[in-house]
Residue frames as qw, qx, qy, qz and C-alpha x, y, z in Angstrom:
[[0.000, 0.885, 0.465, 0.000, 0.00, 0.00, 0.00],
 [0.289, -0.813, 0.115, 0.492, 2.78, 2.47, 0.93],
 [0.426, -0.154, 0.608, 0.652, 4.69, 1.54, -2.22],
 [0.244, 0.612, 0.668, 0.346, 1.57, 2.22, -4.29],
 [0.106, -0.946, -0.246, 0.183, 1.11, 5.66, -2.64],
 [0.391, -0.617, 0.343, 0.590, 4.76, 6.53, -3.22],
 [0.402, 0.145, 0.691, 0.583, 4.53, 5.48, -6.85],
 [0.128, 0.807, 0.550, 0.173, 1.39, 7.59, -7.34],
 [0.236, -0.902, -0.028, 0.359, 3.02, 10.60, -5.66],
 [0.447, -0.357, 0.511, 0.641, 6.10, 10.18, -7.84],
 [0.328, 0.421, 0.690, 0.488, 3.99, 9.99, -11.01],
 [0.012, -0.923, -0.384, 0.025, 2.04, 13.11, -9.98],
 [0.357, -0.752, 0.189, 0.521, 5.29, 14.95, -9.35],
 [0.414, -0.051, 0.638, 0.647, 6.54, 14.00, -12.80],
 [0.203, 0.680, 0.639, 0.297, 3.24, 15.10, -14.34],
 [0.135, -0.947, -0.185, 0.225, 3.39, 18.48, -12.59],
 [0.417, -0.540, 0.392, 0.617, 7.01, 18.94, -13.61],
 [0.396, 0.251, 0.686, 0.556, 6.03, 18.21, -17.21],
 [0.095, 0.862, 0.490, 0.085, 3.40, 20.96, -17.05],
 [0.274, -0.833, 0.081, 0.474, 5.99, 23.54, -16.00],
 [0.704, 0.574, 0.180, 0.379, 7.58, 25.23, -18.95],
 [0.493, -0.467, 0.048, 0.732, 10.84, 27.12, -18.75],
 [0.368, 0.875, 0.265, 0.171, 10.68, 30.50, -20.47],
 [0.538, -0.252, 0.036, 0.803, 13.28, 33.13, -21.27],
 [0.213, 0.959, 0.186, 0.004, 13.16, 36.83, -22.00],
 [0.659, -0.277, 0.173, 0.678, 16.21, 38.54, -23.34],
 [0.359, 0.879, 0.189, 0.250, 17.56, 41.56, -25.11],
 [0.556, 0.186, -0.208, 0.783, 19.78, 44.48, -24.23],
 [0.268, -0.848, -0.280, 0.361, 20.00, 47.34, -21.79],
 [0.539, 0.371, 0.198, 0.730, 21.09, 50.49, -23.62],
 [0.142, -0.697, -0.164, 0.683, 21.78, 54.20, -23.21],
 [0.491, 0.834, 0.131, -0.215, 21.43, 56.77, -26.02],
 [0.399, 0.768, -0.501, 0.025, 25.15, 56.46, -26.67],
 [0.866, 0.011, -0.441, 0.236, 27.73, 53.74, -26.07],
 [0.342, -0.828, 0.276, -0.348, 29.10, 54.13, -22.56],
 [0.593, 0.177, -0.694, 0.367, 32.04, 52.66, -20.71],
 [0.630, -0.708, -0.220, -0.234, 30.85, 52.08, -17.15],
 [0.111, -0.770, 0.534, -0.331, 33.06, 52.84, -14.16],
 [0.402, 0.216, -0.868, 0.195, 35.04, 50.06, -12.51],
 [0.036, 0.088, 0.828, -0.553, 32.91, 48.05, -10.10],
 [0.521, 0.075, -0.068, -0.848, 29.60, 48.77, -11.84],
 [0.190, 0.129, 0.969, -0.090, 26.87, 46.15, -11.48],
 [0.434, -0.034, -0.357, -0.827, 23.71, 45.79, -13.55],
 [0.278, 0.172, 0.876, -0.354, 20.48, 44.23, -12.29],
 [0.406, -0.003, -0.493, -0.769, 17.73, 43.30, -14.76],
 [0.264, 0.114, 0.844, -0.452, 14.42, 42.02, -13.37],
 [0.346, -0.329, -0.663, -0.576, 11.11, 40.65, -14.56],
 [0.067, 0.063, 0.648, -0.756, 8.59, 41.88, -11.99],
 [0.104, -0.589, -0.785, -0.159, 4.89, 41.46, -11.28],
 [0.054, 0.045, -0.122, 0.990, 3.46, 44.99, -11.22],
 [0.275, -0.493, -0.736, -0.375, -0.19, 44.04, -10.67],
 [0.425, -0.719, -0.487, 0.253, -0.52, 45.49, -7.17],
 [0.232, 0.788, 0.030, 0.570, -0.25, 49.28, -7.34],
 [0.360, -0.806, 0.222, -0.415, 0.13, 49.76, -3.59],
 [0.888, -0.379, 0.252, 0.072, 2.50, 46.87, -2.89],
 [0.187, -0.643, 0.638, 0.379, 6.14, 46.14, -3.69],
 [0.730, 0.430, -0.388, -0.362, 6.62, 44.39, -7.03],
 [0.876, -0.240, 0.419, 0.002, 7.27, 40.66, -6.83],
 [0.100, 0.642, -0.674, -0.352, 10.50, 39.62, -8.57],
 [0.947, 0.203, 0.110, -0.225, 9.86, 36.72, -10.97],
 [0.885, 0.175, 0.053, 0.428, 13.36, 36.54, -12.49],
 [0.139, -0.960, 0.192, 0.152, 16.60, 38.47, -12.09],
 [0.848, 0.257, -0.048, 0.461, 20.01, 38.60, -13.69],
 [0.315, -0.898, 0.154, 0.266, 22.95, 40.41, -12.15],
 [0.764, 0.518, -0.056, 0.380, 25.84, 41.31, -14.42],
 [0.362, -0.893, 0.260, 0.059, 29.06, 42.04, -12.57],
 [0.102, -0.499, -0.060, 0.858, 31.23, 43.59, -13.60],
 [0.468, 0.777, 0.420, 0.015, 29.09, 45.59, -16.03],
 [0.539, -0.261, 0.241, 0.763, 31.65, 47.18, -18.33],
 [0.009, 0.091, -0.367, -0.926, 29.86, 48.86, -21.24],
 [0.515, 0.514, 0.502, -0.468, 26.41, 49.78, -22.48],
 [0.790, -0.200, -0.135, -0.564, 24.67, 48.16, -24.23],
 [0.271, -0.298, 0.881, -0.249, 24.52, 45.03, -22.03],
 [0.595, -0.027, -0.669, -0.445, 23.00, 41.76, -23.20],
 [0.398, -0.210, 0.685, -0.573, 20.72, 40.00, -20.71],
 [0.554, -0.097, -0.732, -0.384, 18.66, 36.81, -20.52],
 [0.450, -0.253, 0.531, -0.671, 16.10, 36.06, -17.80],
 [0.429, -0.051, -0.880, -0.199, 14.96, 32.48, -17.18],
 [0.417, -0.125, 0.494, -0.752, 11.85, 31.63, -15.20],
 [0.124, 0.202, 0.971, -0.018, 9.19, 28.98, -14.68],
 [0.243, -0.309, -0.519, -0.759, 5.93, 29.50, -16.57],
 [0.480, -0.534, -0.696, 0.013, 4.06, 28.34, -13.44],
 [0.332, -0.342, -0.350, 0.806, 5.26, 31.47, -11.59],
 [0.086, -0.048, -0.256, -0.962, 3.04, 33.61, -13.84],
 [0.257, 0.506, 0.720, -0.400, -0.62, 34.48, -13.39],
 [0.269, 0.402, 0.597, 0.640, -2.49, 35.33, -16.61],
 [0.138, -0.880, -0.444, -0.091, -4.51, 37.94, -14.71],
 [0.472, -0.716, 0.008, 0.514, -1.37, 39.86, -13.67],
 [0.443, 0.887, -0.089, 0.098, 0.79, 42.47, -15.39],
 [0.825, -0.286, 0.132, 0.470, 4.55, 42.15, -15.80],
 [0.267, 0.953, -0.137, 0.041, 7.37, 44.57, -16.60],
 [0.820, 0.126, -0.162, 0.534, 11.13, 44.66, -17.02],
 [0.228, -0.970, 0.085, 0.026, 13.41, 46.92, -15.00],
 [0.786, 0.270, -0.184, 0.525, 17.11, 47.71, -15.25],
 [0.347, -0.932, 0.106, 0.004, 19.39, 49.40, -12.73],
 [0.750, 0.336, -0.277, 0.498, 23.12, 50.00, -12.92],
 [0.445, -0.887, 0.066, -0.102, 24.97, 50.94, -9.77],
 [0.602, 0.425, -0.486, 0.469, 28.47, 51.21, -8.39],
 [0.321, 0.016, -0.674, 0.665, 29.15, 50.47, -4.74],
 [0.062, -0.560, -0.726, 0.394, 25.51, 51.12, -3.83],
 [0.110, 0.529, 0.008, -0.841, 25.23, 54.37, -5.80],
 [0.608, 0.563, 0.559, -0.028, 22.61, 54.32, -8.57],
 [0.243, -0.338, 0.428, 0.802, 24.10, 55.38, -11.94],
 [0.305, 0.046, -0.570, -0.761, 21.45, 54.42, -14.53],
 [0.347, 0.259, 0.810, -0.395, 17.81, 53.33, -14.37],
 [0.044, 0.388, 0.715, 0.581, 14.94, 52.83, -16.79],
 [0.136, 0.194, 0.322, -0.917, 12.41, 55.66, -16.51],
 [0.615, 0.108, -0.301, -0.721, 9.71, 54.12, -18.71],
 [0.721, -0.090, 0.620, -0.297, 7.69, 51.03, -17.81],
 [0.287, 0.344, -0.790, -0.419, 8.61, 48.16, -20.13],
 [0.771, 0.020, 0.399, -0.496, 5.44, 46.06, -20.05],
 [0.221, 0.328, -0.866, -0.307, 5.91, 42.52, -21.36],
 [0.908, -0.064, -0.005, -0.414, 3.91, 39.35, -21.86],
 [0.220, -0.570, 0.791, -0.004, 6.36, 36.83, -20.42],
 [0.792, 0.127, 0.575, -0.162, 4.29, 33.86, -21.55],
 [0.697, 0.711, -0.035, -0.090, 5.26, 34.75, -25.12],
 [0.730, -0.391, 0.324, 0.458, 8.98, 34.84, -24.35],
 [0.563, 0.814, 0.022, 0.140, 11.26, 36.75, -26.66],
 [0.771, -0.181, 0.039, 0.609, 14.91, 37.56, -27.23],
 [0.363, 0.406, 0.205, 0.813, 14.68, 41.14, -28.52],
 [0.299, -0.871, -0.389, -0.028, 13.51, 43.27, -25.62],
 [0.428, 0.383, -0.180, 0.799, 15.42, 46.55, -25.37],
 [0.422, -0.789, -0.388, 0.222, 15.43, 48.46, -22.08],
 [0.323, 0.665, -0.070, 0.670, 16.53, 52.08, -22.37],
 [0.559, -0.577, -0.377, 0.462, 18.15, 53.56, -19.27],
 [0.128, 0.908, -0.006, 0.399, 18.85, 57.16, -18.33],
 [0.487, 0.208, -0.494, 0.690, 21.74, 58.56, -16.34],
 [0.450, -0.763, -0.443, 0.139, 20.85, 59.45, -12.77],
 [0.126, 0.873, -0.124, 0.455, 21.79, 63.01, -11.94],
 [0.600, 0.073, -0.543, 0.584, 24.70, 63.41, -9.54]]
C-alpha cells in the first residue's frame, strides 16, 4: 500500500514537472550612446509582477551582471511558466549601480507578456543626476 502511494506521488510529481515550462526573455539594456561604465559597476535586470499598485513588485526573475563594463549590455532572464498568473501584469526593470550608488535606471515602464517569451527586448536607461 505504501509503495503504491509513493509510486502515485512520484507519477504526480513528474506530471506536474512536465506541465511547468521554462521561459526566457532577453535583449539588451542600452543608453542613447555607447558608454564605458566605471570600474565596479553592477547591472540588475528584473522581470517583476506589477499588478498590485500599492504593494512592492514581486520579482519573478533576475540577472545580475558584474562587472558591467559597457552599455549596451545583453541580458537573458529564465523563469518557470508556473510562476506567472495570466490575470497579472509584468514589466522589465534595469538598474546599474556602483558600490551602492545608482548610476542608470529605466524611466519608462517596459510592459511585457512573459508567456510569449522573446529575445529582442530593449530596455533604455537614463543617467541618474549626480
